[in-house]
PyMOL Python script that loads the backbone (N, CA, C, O; Angstrom):
from pymol import cmd

cmd.read_pdbstr("""\
ATOM      1  N   MET A   1     121.342  94.024  84.787  1.00  0.00           N
ATOM      2  CA  MET A   1     119.926  94.088  85.038  1.00  0.00           C
ATOM      3  C   MET A   1     119.548  93.396  86.339  1.00  0.00           C
ATOM      4  O   MET A   1     118.617  93.824  87.022  1.00  0.00           O
ATOM      5  N   GLY A   2     120.257  92.337  86.685  1.00  0.00           N
ATOM      6  CA  GLY A   2     119.905  91.568  87.868  1.00  0.00           C
ATOM      7  C   GLY A   2     120.077  92.334  89.162  1.00  0.00           C
ATOM      8  O   GLY A   2     119.250  92.236  90.069  1.00  0.00           O
ATOM      9  N   ILE A   3     121.169  93.109  89.247  1.00  0.00           N
ATOM     10  CA  ILE A   3     121.417  93.857  90.489  1.00  0.00           C
ATOM     11  C   ILE A   3     120.411  94.994  90.653  1.00  0.00           C
ATOM     12  O   ILE A   3     120.025  95.318  91.776  1.00  0.00           O
ATOM     13  N   ILE A   4     119.987  95.597  89.560  1.00  0.00           N
ATOM     14  CA  ILE A   4     118.995  96.674  89.640  1.00  0.00           C
ATOM     15  C   ILE A   4     117.653  96.105  90.077  1.00  0.00           C
ATOM     16  O   ILE A   4     116.973  96.698  90.914  1.00  0.00           O
ATOM     17  N   ARG A   5     117.271  94.980  89.529  1.00  0.00           N
ATOM     18  CA  ARG A   5     115.982  94.369  89.855  1.00  0.00           C
ATOM     19  C   ARG A   5     115.952  93.921  91.315  1.00  0.00           C
ATOM     20  O   ARG A   5     114.955  94.140  92.003  1.00  0.00           O
ATOM     21  N   SER A   6     117.029  93.297  91.799  1.00  0.00           N
ATOM     22  CA  SER A   6     117.034  92.828  93.186  1.00  0.00           C
ATOM     23  C   SER A   6     117.137  93.995  94.161  1.00  0.00           C
ATOM     24  O   SER A   6     116.533  93.945  95.233  1.00  0.00           O
ATOM     25  N   SER A   7     117.876  95.030  93.824  1.00  0.00           N
ATOM     26  CA  SER A   7     117.970  96.179  94.725  1.00  0.00           C
ATOM     27  C   SER A   7     116.660  96.961  94.749  1.00  0.00           C
ATOM     28  O   SER A   7     116.311  97.534  95.781  1.00  0.00           O
ATOM     29  N   PHE A   8     115.927  96.998  93.633  1.00  0.00           N
ATOM     30  CA  PHE A   8     114.633  97.672  93.603  1.00  0.00           C
ATOM     31  C   PHE A   8     113.652  96.991  94.546  1.00  0.00           C
ATOM     32  O   PHE A   8     112.966  97.672  95.309  1.00  0.00           O
ATOM     33  N   SER A   9     113.569  95.674  94.513  1.00  0.00           N
ATOM     34  CA  SER A   9     112.632  94.973  95.394  1.00  0.00           C
ATOM     35  C   SER A   9     113.055  95.112  96.853  1.00  0.00           C
ATOM     36  O   SER A   9     112.201  95.205  97.734  1.00  0.00           O
ATOM     37  N   PHE A  10     114.353  95.127  97.120  1.00  0.00           N
ATOM     38  CA  PHE A  10     114.841  95.335  98.483  1.00  0.00           C
ATOM     39  C   PHE A  10     114.469  96.725  98.987  1.00  0.00           C
ATOM     40  O   PHE A  10     113.984  96.867 100.110  1.00  0.00           O
ATOM     41  N   LEU A  11     114.690  97.744  98.174  1.00  0.00           N
ATOM     42  CA  LEU A  11     114.366  99.112  98.572  1.00  0.00           C
ATOM     43  C   LEU A  11     112.860  99.310  98.723  1.00  0.00           C
ATOM     44  O   LEU A  11     112.418 100.012  99.633  1.00  0.00           O
ATOM     45  N   LEU A  12     112.080  98.707  97.854  1.00  0.00           N
ATOM     46  CA  LEU A  12     110.628  98.796  97.969  1.00  0.00           C
ATOM     47  C   LEU A  12     110.150  98.130  99.259  1.00  0.00           C
ATOM     48  O   LEU A  12     109.294  98.677  99.954  1.00  0.00           O
ATOM     49  N   GLY A  13     110.688  96.967  99.582  1.00  0.00           N
ATOM     50  CA  GLY A  13     110.323  96.286 100.824  1.00  0.00           C
ATOM     51  C   GLY A  13     110.748  97.063 102.057  1.00  0.00           C
ATOM     52  O   GLY A  13     110.010  97.125 103.040  1.00  0.00           O
ATOM     53  N   THR A  14     111.930  97.655 102.010  1.00  0.00           N
ATOM     54  CA  THR A  14     112.404  98.475 103.127  1.00  0.00           C
ATOM     55  C   THR A  14     111.510  99.687 103.324  1.00  0.00           C
ATOM     56  O   THR A  14     111.145 100.019 104.452  1.00  0.00           O
ATOM     57  N   GLY A  15     111.162 100.341 102.242  1.00  0.00           N
ATOM     58  CA  GLY A  15     110.285 101.513 102.325  1.00  0.00           C
ATOM     59  C   GLY A  15     108.911 101.151 102.875  1.00  0.00           C
ATOM     60  O   GLY A  15     108.372 101.876 103.710  1.00  0.00           O
ATOM     61  N   CYS A  16     108.340 100.045 102.422  1.00  0.00           N
ATOM     62  CA  CYS A  16     107.034  99.603 102.940  1.00  0.00           C
ATOM     63  C   CYS A  16     107.142  99.243 104.419  1.00  0.00           C
ATOM     64  O   CYS A  16     106.241  99.561 105.195  1.00  0.00           O
ATOM     65  N   GLY A  17     108.213  98.595 104.817  1.00  0.00           N
ATOM     66  CA  GLY A  17     108.405  98.232 106.215  1.00  0.00           C
ATOM     67  C   GLY A  17     108.525  99.450 107.119  1.00  0.00           C
ATOM     68  O   GLY A  17     107.968  99.471 108.217  1.00  0.00           O
ATOM     69  N   ILE A  18     109.241 100.454 106.665  1.00  0.00           N
ATOM     70  CA  ILE A  18     109.379 101.693 107.443  1.00  0.00           C
ATOM     71  C   ILE A  18     108.028 102.381 107.569  1.00  0.00           C
ATOM     72  O   ILE A  18     107.669 102.849 108.649  1.00  0.00           O
ATOM     73  N   TYR A  19     107.283 102.445 106.485  1.00  0.00           N
ATOM     74  CA  TYR A  19     105.970 103.081 106.516  1.00  0.00           C
ATOM     75  C   TYR A  19     105.038 102.358 107.491  1.00  0.00           C
ATOM     76  O   TYR A  19     104.367 103.003 108.297  1.00  0.00           O
ATOM     77  N   ILE A  20     104.994 101.038 107.423  1.00  0.00           N
ATOM     78  CA  ILE A  20     104.121 100.254 108.308  1.00  0.00           C
ATOM     79  C   ILE A  20     104.530 100.421 109.761  1.00  0.00           C
ATOM     80  O   ILE A  20     103.672 100.573 110.631  1.00  0.00           O
ATOM     81  N   ALA A  21     105.837 100.397 110.037  1.00  0.00           N
ATOM     82  CA  ALA A  21     106.316 100.523 111.420  1.00  0.00           C
ATOM     83  C   ALA A  21     105.974 101.893 112.009  1.00  0.00           C
ATOM     84  O   ALA A  21     105.726 102.001 113.210  1.00  0.00           O
ATOM     85  N   GLN A  22     105.957 102.933 111.185  1.00  0.00           N
ATOM     86  CA  GLN A  22     105.673 104.267 111.691  1.00  0.00           C
ATOM     87  C   GLN A  22     104.182 104.538 111.860  1.00  0.00           C
ATOM     88  O   GLN A  22     103.791 105.303 112.741  1.00  0.00           O
ATOM     89  N   ASN A  23     103.355 103.928 111.037  1.00  0.00           N
ATOM     90  CA  ASN A  23     101.942 104.294 111.011  1.00  0.00           C
ATOM     91  C   ASN A  23     101.004 103.265 111.647  1.00  0.00           C
ATOM     92  O   ASN A  23      99.818 103.548 111.817  1.00  0.00           O
ATOM     93  N   TYR A  24     101.495 102.107 111.993  1.00  0.00           N
ATOM     94  CA  TYR A  24     100.649 101.076 112.578  1.00  0.00           C
ATOM     95  C   TYR A  24     101.284 100.575 113.866  1.00  0.00           C
ATOM     96  O   TYR A  24     102.485 100.732 114.083  1.00  0.00           O
ATOM     97  N   ASN A  25     100.469  99.974 114.710  1.00  0.00           N
ATOM     98  CA  ASN A  25     100.943  99.447 115.981  1.00  0.00           C
ATOM     99  C   ASN A  25     101.497  98.030 115.746  1.00  0.00           C
ATOM    100  O   ASN A  25     100.770  97.043 115.857  1.00  0.00           O
ATOM    101  N   VAL A  26     102.765  97.953 115.428  1.00  0.00           N
ATOM    102  CA  VAL A  26     103.420  96.689 115.132  1.00  0.00           C
ATOM    103  C   VAL A  26     104.050  96.157 116.420  1.00  0.00           C
ATOM    104  O   VAL A  26     104.763  96.898 117.097  1.00  0.00           O
ATOM    105  N   PRO A  27     103.804  94.882 116.778  1.00  0.00           N
ATOM    106  CA  PRO A  27     104.379  94.364 118.023  1.00  0.00           C
ATOM    107  C   PRO A  27     105.896  94.227 117.923  1.00  0.00           C
ATOM    108  O   PRO A  27     106.455  94.074 116.837  1.00  0.00           O
ATOM    109  N   ASN A  28     106.543  94.285 119.078  1.00  0.00           N
ATOM    110  CA  ASN A  28     107.988  94.106 119.156  1.00  0.00           C
ATOM    111  C   ASN A  28     108.284  92.612 119.073  1.00  0.00           C
ATOM    112  O   ASN A  28     108.008  91.875 120.019  1.00  0.00           O
ATOM    113  N   VAL A  29     108.834  92.166 117.967  1.00  0.00           N
ATOM    114  CA  VAL A  29     109.044  90.744 117.715  1.00  0.00           C
ATOM    115  C   VAL A  29     110.051  90.155 118.703  1.00  0.00           C
ATOM    116  O   VAL A  29     109.871  89.030 119.169  1.00  0.00           O
ATOM    117  N   LYS A  30     111.089  90.891 119.021  1.00  0.00           N
ATOM    118  CA  LYS A  30     112.106  90.392 119.940  1.00  0.00           C
ATOM    119  C   LYS A  30     111.506  90.124 121.320  1.00  0.00           C
ATOM    120  O   LYS A  30     111.831  89.122 121.956  1.00  0.00           O
ATOM    121  N   LYS A  31     110.634  91.015 121.780  1.00  0.00           N
ATOM    122  CA  LYS A  31     109.985  90.837 123.073  1.00  0.00           C
ATOM    123  C   LYS A  31     109.061  89.620 123.052  1.00  0.00           C
ATOM    124  O   LYS A  31     109.012  88.864 124.022  1.00  0.00           O
ATOM    125  N   LEU A  32     108.328  89.426 121.950  1.00  0.00           N
ATOM    126  CA  LEU A  32     107.443  88.264 121.832  1.00  0.00           C
ATOM    127  C   LEU A  32     108.231  86.955 121.847  1.00  0.00           C
ATOM    128  O   LEU A  32     107.822  85.989 122.491  1.00  0.00           O
ATOM    129  N   VAL A  33     109.353  86.925 121.142  1.00  0.00           N
ATOM    130  CA  VAL A  33     110.174  85.713 121.095  1.00  0.00           C
ATOM    131  C   VAL A  33     110.744  85.413 122.474  1.00  0.00           C
ATOM    132  O   VAL A  33     110.738  84.258 122.902  1.00  0.00           O
ATOM    133  N   ASN A  34     111.235  86.426 123.176  1.00  0.00           N
ATOM    134  CA  ASN A  34     111.770  86.205 124.518  1.00  0.00           C
ATOM    135  C   ASN A  34     110.701  85.700 125.469  1.00  0.00           C
ATOM    136  O   ASN A  34     110.979  84.851 126.315  1.00  0.00           O
ATOM    137  N   THR A  35     109.467  86.214 125.343  1.00  0.00           N
ATOM    138  CA  THR A  35     108.367  85.756 126.193  1.00  0.00           C
ATOM    139  C   THR A  35     108.052  84.291 125.917  1.00  0.00           C
ATOM    140  O   THR A  35     107.889  83.504 126.850  1.00  0.00           O
ATOM    141  N   TRP A  36     107.965  83.924 124.650  1.00  0.00           N
ATOM    142  CA  TRP A  36     107.655  82.523 124.310  1.00  0.00           C
ATOM    143  C   TRP A  36     108.785  81.582 124.717  1.00  0.00           C
ATOM    144  O   TRP A  36     108.519  80.447 125.113  1.00  0.00           O
ATOM    145  N   LEU A  37     110.032  82.023 124.630  1.00  0.00           N
ATOM    146  CA  LEU A  37     111.141  81.180 125.089  1.00  0.00           C
ATOM    147  C   LEU A  37     111.075  80.965 126.599  1.00  0.00           C
ATOM    148  O   LEU A  37     111.350  79.867 127.084  1.00  0.00           O
ATOM    149  N   PHE A  38     110.712  82.011 127.342  1.00  0.00           N
ATOM    150  CA  PHE A  38     110.562  81.881 128.784  1.00  0.00           C
ATOM    151  C   PHE A  38     109.438  80.907 129.123  1.00  0.00           C
ATOM    152  O   PHE A  38     109.593  80.064 130.007  1.00  0.00           O
ATOM    153  N   VAL A  39     108.309  81.018 128.425  1.00  0.00           N
ATOM    154  CA  VAL A  39     107.184  80.113 128.668  1.00  0.00           C
ATOM    155  C   VAL A  39     107.570  78.676 128.320  1.00  0.00           C
ATOM    156  O   VAL A  39     107.246  77.754 129.069  1.00  0.00           O
ATOM    157  N   ALA A  40     108.246  78.477 127.212  1.00  0.00           N
ATOM    158  CA  ALA A  40     108.653  77.126 126.812  1.00  0.00           C
ATOM    159  C   ALA A  40     109.627  76.537 127.825  1.00  0.00           C
ATOM    160  O   ALA A  40     109.525  75.356 128.157  1.00  0.00           O
ATOM    161  N   LYS A  41     110.560  77.326 128.318  1.00  0.00           N
ATOM    162  CA  LYS A  41     111.513  76.849 129.313  1.00  0.00           C
ATOM    163  C   LYS A  41     110.799  76.482 130.609  1.00  0.00           C
ATOM    164  O   LYS A  41     111.127  75.474 131.236  1.00  0.00           O
ATOM    165  N   HIS A  42     109.821  77.299 131.014  1.00  0.00           N
ATOM    166  CA  HIS A  42     109.066  77.026 132.232  1.00  0.00           C
ATOM    167  C   HIS A  42     108.267  75.726 132.093  1.00  0.00           C
ATOM    168  O   HIS A  42     108.246  74.915 133.019  1.00  0.00           O
ATOM    169  N   VAL A  43     107.617  75.523 130.960  1.00  0.00           N
ATOM    170  CA  VAL A  43     106.846  74.293 130.732  1.00  0.00           C
ATOM    171  C   VAL A  43     107.771  73.082 130.711  1.00  0.00           C
ATOM    172  O   VAL A  43     107.445  72.038 131.277  1.00  0.00           O
ATOM    173  N   GLU A  44     108.915  73.219 130.064  1.00  0.00           N
ATOM    174  CA  GLU A  44     109.864  72.103 129.984  1.00  0.00           C
ATOM    175  C   GLU A  44     110.374  71.731 131.371  1.00  0.00           C
ATOM    176  O   GLU A  44     110.489  70.546 131.682  1.00  0.00           O
ATOM    177  N   GLU A  45     110.681  72.713 132.205  1.00  0.00           N
ATOM    178  CA  GLU A  45     111.169  72.425 133.553  1.00  0.00           C
ATOM    179  C   GLU A  45     110.063  71.857 134.437  1.00  0.00           C
ATOM    180  O   GLU A  45     110.337  71.031 135.308  1.00  0.00           O
ATOM    181  N   THR A  46     108.834  72.281 134.230  1.00  0.00           N
ATOM    182  CA  THR A  46     107.712  71.810 135.045  1.00  0.00           C
ATOM    183  C   THR A  46     107.394  70.346 134.760  1.00  0.00           C
ATOM    184  O   THR A  46     107.149  69.577 135.689  1.00  0.00           O
ATOM    185  N   TYR A  47     107.393  69.956 133.500  1.00  0.00           N
ATOM    186  CA  TYR A  47     106.961  68.618 133.119  1.00  0.00           C
ATOM    187  C   TYR A  47     108.115  67.658 132.820  1.00  0.00           C
ATOM    188  O   TYR A  47     107.890  66.592 132.247  1.00  0.00           O
ATOM    189  N   ARG A  48     109.313  68.009 133.188  1.00  0.00           N
ATOM    190  CA  ARG A  48     110.471  67.144 132.971  1.00  0.00           C
ATOM    191  C   ARG A  48     110.387  65.939 133.899  1.00  0.00           C
ATOM    192  O   ARG A  48     109.950  66.056 135.044  1.00  0.00           O
ATOM    193  N   LYS A  49     110.808  64.785 133.400  1.00  0.00           N
ATOM    194  CA  LYS A  49     110.852  63.601 134.234  1.00  0.00           C
ATOM    195  C   LYS A  49     111.900  63.803 135.321  1.00  0.00           C
ATOM    196  O   LYS A  49     112.940  64.413 135.073  1.00  0.00           O
ATOM    197  N   PRO A  50     111.635  63.294 136.529  1.00  0.00           N
ATOM    198  CA  PRO A  50     112.646  63.432 137.583  1.00  0.00           C
ATOM    199  C   PRO A  50     113.873  62.601 137.250  1.00  0.00           C
ATOM    200  O   PRO A  50     113.773  61.530 136.650  1.00  0.00           O
ATOM    201  N   LYS A  51     115.034  63.112 137.648  1.00  0.00           N
ATOM    202  CA  LYS A  51     116.276  62.398 137.383  1.00  0.00           C
ATOM    203  C   LYS A  51     116.353  61.175 138.293  1.00  0.00           C
ATOM    204  O   LYS A  51     116.014  61.234 139.475  1.00  0.00           O
ATOM    205  N   GLN A  52     116.806  60.071 137.713  1.00  0.00           N
ATOM    206  CA  GLN A  52     116.990  58.849 138.476  1.00  0.00           C
ATOM    207  C   GLN A  52     118.475  58.645 138.736  1.00  0.00           C
ATOM    208  O   GLN A  52     119.319  58.952 137.893  1.00  0.00           O
ATOM    209  N   LYS A  53     118.778  58.116 139.931  1.00  0.00           N
ATOM    210  CA  LYS A  53     120.181  57.854 140.244  1.00  0.00           C
ATOM    211  C   LYS A  53     120.666  56.651 139.440  1.00  0.00           C
ATOM    212  O   LYS A  53     119.923  55.696 139.216  1.00  0.00           O
ATOM    213  N   ASP A  54     121.905  56.713 139.016  1.00  0.00           N
ATOM    214  CA  ASP A  54     122.476  55.572 138.288  1.00  0.00           C
ATOM    215  C   ASP A  54     122.656  54.403 139.246  1.00  0.00           C
ATOM    216  O   ASP A  54     123.290  54.534 140.293  1.00  0.00           O
ATOM    217  N   GLU A  55     122.097  53.277 138.880  1.00  0.00           N
ATOM    218  CA  GLU A  55     122.231  52.071 139.715  1.00  0.00           C
ATOM    219  C   GLU A  55     123.407  51.259 139.207  1.00  0.00           C
ATOM    220  O   GLU A  55     123.396  50.781 138.073  1.00  0.00           O
ATOM    221  N   ASP A  56     124.427  51.104 140.050  1.00  0.00           N
ATOM    222  CA  ASP A  56     125.636  50.356 139.677  1.00  0.00           C
ATOM    223  C   ASP A  56     125.532  48.930 140.135  1.00  0.00           C
ATOM    224  O   ASP A  56     126.452  48.142 139.913  1.00  0.00           O
TER     225      ASP A  56
END
""", "prot")
cmd.dss("prot")
cmd.show_as("cartoon", "prot")
cmd.util.cbc("prot")
cmd.orient("prot")
């Protein structure tokens, strides 16, 4: 019974996801993540403390 119940919810979720992706304007998640990573990297490089030379 357990495998039927878990596979049913998986198939139902897959079917709903396919329907939503075909009929609605869903953003490209991979593109959004890459954009935010680029912005985060740019902010981190902009506001990073300057490197200090090691004083021996």
